[in-house]
C-alpha positions as CSV (number, residue, x, y, z in Angstrom):
1,M,13.7,-6.7,9.0
2,T,13.6,-3.9,6.4
3,H,11.3,-1.1,7.3
4,T,9.8,0.7,4.4
5,K,9.5,4.4,5.5
6,L,6.2,6.0,4.5
7,A,7.3,9.1,2.7
8,R,5.7,11.7,0.4
9,S,7.0,12.5,-3.1
10,T,6.6,16.0,-4.6
11,L,4.4,16.9,-7.5
12,T,6.5,18.2,-10.5
13,V,6.1,19.1,-14.1
14,A,8.1,17.5,-17.0
15,L,8.3,17.1,-20.8
16,L,7.6,13.7,-22.3
17,L,8.3,13.5,-26.0
18,T,11.5,14.8,-27.5
19,G,10.9,18.0,-29.5
20,S,7.4,18.5,-28.0
21,R,6.7,21.9,-26.6
22,T,3.6,20.6,-24.6
23,V,4.1,20.5,-20.9
24,H,2.6,17.5,-19.2
25,A,1.6,17.3,-15.6
26,Q,3.4,14.6,-13.7
27,I,1.5,12.9,-10.9
28,A,3.5,11.4,-8.0
29,F,2.2,9.0,-5.3
30,E,2.4,8.7,-1.6
31,D,1.9,6.1,1.1
32,K,-0.8,7.1,3.4
33,Y,-1.7,5.7,6.8
34,V,-4.9,6.6,8.7
35,A,-5.0,5.4,12.3
36,A,-8.1,3.5,13.4
37,R,-10.4,5.0,16.0
38,L,-9.8,3.1,19.1
39,G,-12.8,2.4,21.4
40,A,-15.3,2.4,18.7
41,G,-16.2,-1.3,18.9
42,D,-13.4,-3.6,18.0
43,L,-10.6,-4.1,20.5
44,S,-7.9,-4.1,17.8
45,P,-9.4,-2.2,14.8
46,L,-7.2,-2.2,11.7
47,P,-5.8,1.1,10.4
48,A,-6.3,2.2,6.8
49,F,-3.3,2.5,4.6
50,G,-2.3,2.3,1.0
51,I,-0.9,4.2,-1.9
52,R,-2.6,7.3,-3.4
53,P,-1.8,10.4,-5.4
54,V,0.0,13.0,-3.4
55,N,-2.4,14.8,-1.1
56,G,-5.2,12.6,-2.4
57,A,-5.5,14.5,-5.6
58,P,-8.3,13.2,-7.7
59,L,-7.6,11.7,-11.1
60,D,-9.3,12.3,-14.4
61,A,-11.4,9.3,-15.4
62,N,-9.2,8.1,-18.2
63,L,-6.1,8.1,-16.0
64,A,-8.0,6.3,-13.2
65,E,-9.2,3.7,-15.8
66,E,-5.8,3.0,-17.2
67,L,-4.0,2.8,-13.8
68,T,-6.7,0.6,-12.4
69,E,-6.5,-1.7,-15.3
70,A,-2.8,-2.1,-15.0
71,I,-3.0,-2.8,-11.3
72,Q,-5.9,-5.1,-11.4
73,R,-4.2,-7.2,-14.1
74,Q,-1.2,-7.5,-11.9
75,L,-3.4,-8.6,-8.9
76,D,-4.9,-11.2,-11.0
77,A,-1.6,-12.6,-12.3
78,A,-0.2,-12.6,-8.8
79,H,-3.3,-14.1,-7.2
80,E,-3.0,-11.4,-4.6
81,T,-6.2,-10.8,-2.6
82,R,-5.0,-8.9,0.5
83,V,-4.9,-5.6,-1.5
84,T,-7.2,-3.9,-3.8
85,V,-8.0,-0.7,-5.8
86,V,-10.7,1.5,-4.4
87,T,-12.2,4.4,-6.4
88,Q,-14.9,7.0,-5.6
89,L,-16.5,9.6,-7.7
90,S,-15.3,13.2,-6.7
91,G,-17.0,15.7,-8.9
92,N,-16.1,14.9,-12.4
93,K,-12.9,13.1,-11.3
94,I,-12.0,9.9,-9.4
95,S,-10.6,9.6,-6.0
96,W,-8.2,6.6,-6.4
97,A,-6.3,4.6,-3.9
98,F,-4.6,1.1,-3.7
99,V,-5.1,-0.2,-0.3
100,V,-4.8,-3.1,2.1
101,R,-8.1,-5.0,2.7
102,N,-9.2,-5.0,6.2
103,A,-11.9,-7.6,5.9
104,P,-12.6,-10.4,6.4
105,R,-10.5,-10.3,9.6
106,A,-10.5,-14.1,9.9
107,V,-8.0,-14.5,6.9
108,H,-5.4,-12.5,8.8
109,D,-4.9,-15.5,11.1
110,A,-2.5,-16.6,8.5
111,F,0.0,-14.3,10.1
112,T,-0.5,-15.5,13.6
113,A,2.5,-17.7,13.8
114,Q,4.9,-15.1,12.1
115,F,3.7,-12.2,14.4
116,T,4.0,-14.6,17.5
117,D,7.6,-15.2,16.6
118,Q,8.2,-11.4,16.0
119,L,6.6,-10.6,19.5
120,L,8.7,-13.1,21.3
121,T,11.8,-11.7,19.4
122,C,11.0,-8.2,20.5
123,V,10.2,-9.3,24.0
124,H,13.7,-10.7,24.3
125,S,15.1,-7.4,23.2
126,L,13.9,-5.6,26.4
127,P,16.0,-5.1,29.5
128,D,15.0,-7.2,32.6
129,D,13.2,-4.5,34.6
130,A,10.0,-3.4,36.1
131,N,8.5,-2.6,32.6
132,L,9.2,-6.1,31.3
133,A,7.7,-7.5,34.6
134,S,4.4,-5.7,34.0
135,L,4.4,-6.6,30.3
136,N,4.8,-10.3,31.3
137,L,1.7,-10.1,33.4
138,V,-0.2,-8.6,30.4
139,L,1.0,-11.3,28.0
140,L,-0.1,-14.1,30.5
141,G,-3.6,-12.5,30.8
142,L,-3.1,-11.6,34.4
143,S,-4.1,-8.4,36.3
144,V,-1.5,-5.8,36.4
145,G,-3.1,-4.4,39.5
146,D,-2.8,-0.6,39.0
147,Q,-2.2,2.2,36.6
148,E,1.5,2.3,37.4
149,H,2.0,-1.2,36.2
150,R,-0.2,-0.6,33.2
151,D,2.0,2.4,32.3
152,N,5.1,0.1,32.8
153,A,3.7,-2.4,30.3
154,T,2.9,0.3,27.8
155,A,6.4,1.7,28.1
156,A,7.8,-1.8,27.4
157,A,5.6,-2.0,24.3
158,A,6.7,1.4,23.1
159,E,10.4,0.2,23.5
160,M,9.6,-2.8,21.4
161,V,8.2,-0.7,18.6
162,T,11.5,1.4,18.6
163,N,13.5,-1.8,18.6
164,W,11.4,-3.4,15.8
165,N,12.0,-0.2,13.7
166,T,15.7,-0.1,14.3
167,D,16.4,-3.8,13.9
168,R,17.2,-4.1,17.5
169,C,14.6,-6.7,18.2
170,A,17.0,-9.3,16.6
171,T,20.2,-7.9,17.9
172,R,19.5,-6.9,21.5
173,R,18.8,-10.0,23.7
174,N,17.9,-10.7,27.3
175,S,18.4,-14.3,28.6
176,I,15.2,-14.8,30.6
177,P,14.5,-18.5,30.0
178,F,10.8,-18.6,31.2
179,L,9.8,-16.4,28.2
180,D,10.4,-19.3,25.9
181,D,8.3,-21.8,27.9
182,Q,5.1,-23.4,26.6
183,E,2.8,-21.2,28.7
184,H,4.2,-18.1,27.1
185,H,4.1,-19.6,23.6
186,T,0.4,-20.4,24.1
187,T,-0.6,-17.0,25.5
188,M,1.5,-15.1,22.9
189,T,0.0,-17.1,20.1
190,A,-3.5,-16.4,21.5
191,A,-2.6,-12.8,21.8
192,S,-1.4,-12.6,18.1
193,H,-4.6,-14.4,17.0
194,G,-6.8,-12.1,18.9
195,M,-4.9,-8.9,17.6
196,L,-5.1,-10.1,14.0
197,T,-8.8,-11.4,13.9
198,D,-10.2,-9.3,16.8
199,E,-11.4,-12.7,18.3
200,F,-9.7,-13.3,21.7
201,D,-9.6,-16.7,23.6
202,G,-11.9,-15.9,26.6
203,L,-10.2,-18.7,28.6
204,I,-6.9,-16.6,28.5
205,F,-7.8,-13.0,28.1
206,N,-11.0,-11.4,29.6
207,G,-12.2,-8.5,31.5
208,Q,-9.6,-5.7,32.3
209,P,-6.6,-8.0,31.4
210,L,-8.1,-8.4,27.8
211,L,-8.4,-4.5,27.6
212,D,-4.8,-4.1,28.8
213,L,-3.6,-6.6,26.4
214,A,-5.2,-5.0,23.4
215,N,-4.2,-1.4,24.4
216,T,-0.6,-2.5,25.2
217,L,0.1,-4.4,22.0
218,Y,-1.8,-2.2,19.5
219,P,1.1,0.1,18.6
220,L,3.4,-2.8,18.0
221,Y,0.9,-4.7,15.8
222,F,-1.0,-2.0,14.0
223,G,0.8,1.3,14.6
224,L,2.7,3.1,12.0
225,G,5.9,1.1,11.6
226,G,4.4,-1.9,13.6
227,F,4.2,-5.5,12.4
228,W,1.2,-5.0,10.1
229,T,2.5,-2.0,8.1
230,T,6.0,-3.4,7.7
231,E,4.4,-6.6,6.5
232,M,1.9,-5.2,4.0
233,T,3.6,-2.1,2.7
234,P,6.1,-4.0,0.6
235,R,3.2,-6.1,-0.8
236,L,1.4,-3.0,-1.8
237,H,4.6,-1.6,-3.5
238,T,5.5,-4.8,-5.3
239,V,2.1,-5.1,-7.0
240,F,1.7,-1.4,-7.7
241,E,5.1,-1.0,-9.2
242,A,4.9,-4.3,-11.2
243,G,1.4,-3.3,-12.6
244,V,2.5,0.1,-13.7
245,R,5.8,-1.1,-15.2
246,T,4.0,-3.8,-17.1
247,G,0.8,-2.0,-18.2
248,L,2.1,1.6,-19.0
249,L,4.7,3.1,-21.3
250,T,8.0,4.4,-20.0
251,A,9.1,7.7,-21.4
252,T,11.5,5.9,-23.7
253,E,8.8,3.6,-25.0
254,A,6.4,6.5,-25.5
255,R,9.1,8.3,-27.6
256,A,9.6,5.0,-29.6
257,V,6.0,5.0,-30.7
258,D,5.8,8.7,-31.5
259,V,6.3,7.9,-35.3
260,V,4.1,9.1,-38.1
261,Q,2.0,6.1,-39.2
262,R,-0.4,5.6,-42.1
263,T,-3.4,5.1,-39.9
264,F,-4.3,4.9,-36.2
265,W,-4.4,1.0,-36.7
266,D,-0.9,1.0,-37.9
267,W,0.1,3.0,-34.8
268,A,-1.8,0.6,-32.5
269,V,0.2,-2.3,-34.1
270,L,3.4,-0.4,-33.5
271,L,2.5,0.3,-30.1
272,I,1.5,-3.3,-29.2
273,G,4.7,-4.4,-30.9
274,T,6.7,-2.1,-28.7
275,K,4.9,-3.1,-25.5
276,S,2.6,-6.0,-25.8
277,T,1.4,-5.7,-22.2
278,V,0.2,-2.1,-22.6
279,V,-3.3,-1.7,-21.1
280,R,-6.1,-1.7,-23.7
281,S,-7.8,1.3,-22.1
282,F,-4.7,3.4,-23.2
283,I,-5.3,2.5,-26.8
284,A,-9.1,3.0,-26.5
285,N,-8.7,6.4,-24.8
286,T,-6.3,7.6,-27.5
287,A,-8.6,6.5,-30.2
288,A,-11.6,8.2,-28.6
289,G,-9.7,11.4,-28.1
290,C,-7.9,11.7,-31.4
291,A,-10.7,10.7,-33.8
292,R,-14.2,12.1,-34.0
293,S,-15.4,9.1,-36.1
294,V,-14.3,5.6,-37.0
295,A,-13.5,6.8,-40.5
296,E,-10.9,9.2,-39.0
297,L,-9.0,6.2,-37.5
298,S,-7.9,5.5,-41.2
299,N,-6.3,8.8,-41.4
300,Q,-2.5,9.4,-41.0
301,F,-1.7,9.3,-37.3
302,Q,1.1,10.6,-34.9
303,L,0.7,10.7,-31.2
304,S,2.5,14.0,-30.6
305,R,0.4,15.7,-33.4
306,C,-2.8,14.5,-31.6
307,V,-1.4,16.1,-28.4
308,A,-0.3,19.2,-30.1
309,G,-3.8,19.6,-31.6
310,G,-5.3,19.7,-28.0
311,K,-7.2,16.5,-28.4
312,I,-5.5,14.5,-25.7
313,Q,-2.9,15.1,-22.9
314,L,-0.1,12.9,-21.8
315,V,0.1,12.7,-18.0
316,L,3.2,11.3,-16.5
317,L,2.9,9.0,-13.4
318,H,6.0,9.1,-11.3
319,V,6.4,5.6,-9.8
320,A,9.6,4.0,-8.3
321,G,11.7,6.8,-9.7
322,E,10.5,6.5,-13.3
323,N,7.9,8.2,-15.4
324,F,5.0,6.3,-17.1
325,T,2.7,7.6,-19.6
326,T,-1.1,7.8,-19.4
327,I,-3.6,9.4,-21.9
328,Q,-6.0,11.9,-20.8
329,R,-8.8,13.0,-23.2
330,V,-9.5,16.7,-23.6
331,V,-13.1,17.6,-23.1
332,P,-14.2,20.6,-25.1
């Protein structure tokens, strides 16, 4: 199990085009996890987490448009429906994030078998002690009796979270045979289904034992570094990085298209010839920013001259250790 650490990058400033004296802002991105509010209705509410600009900094509308087009096109190509772009108007800018969908909950049942196997593996990583004995009662839907045993089960679950994050679920093993019997397989499967869908089997879990189950397993399933985040974070990054890499220009590609052309249309042909998958909004925003009329699009064109003339700005998006170029129109 590879755990993707949720870390923040720093906001920096860099030069894009060789020979250009214009300084361009560089926007970095971070993974953001927001814990769910427990006790607000659902027994196992899903956290909110995804990728956003560092500190949630809003984007200019042009940048948000180009980035959204790049990511959405990758989502469509991959037929990925578990993650999505969300935007919200923030003044004259756009709050932008790429997040895991939390609804509908029923679709998350697809992970029941996988999470059940992970749960059993982590239970087998625990020592044969009082904490495991109390956890076993919780997993079987039985009463733990008092707060001391409830705390024991919670401690066992906390140890499983640690073991999951340090790969010890797979390497530390107890040899308790009854954990692998049919009864435990049935109840653990029901527990995973309930945690994922928030629909618990009332014949197995009800009353206080149901509350104990949800409270005990929640950090392992939905806490930072638990099953849910370690499953979905790589999906987010795979789509996000592929979308940016496919749809936006690298710094090298941006330099390659910074050549004087007879017209804007000739530049657009050069651009598409250099990177056929560049998002169309990049071209449209360049045209709208660099020409005041359709007729001006037939004038001689060079990208860096348009930047130097203060008509557009080139803003770098720092993703996966590389810089990618977006166009931001300058509003007088």
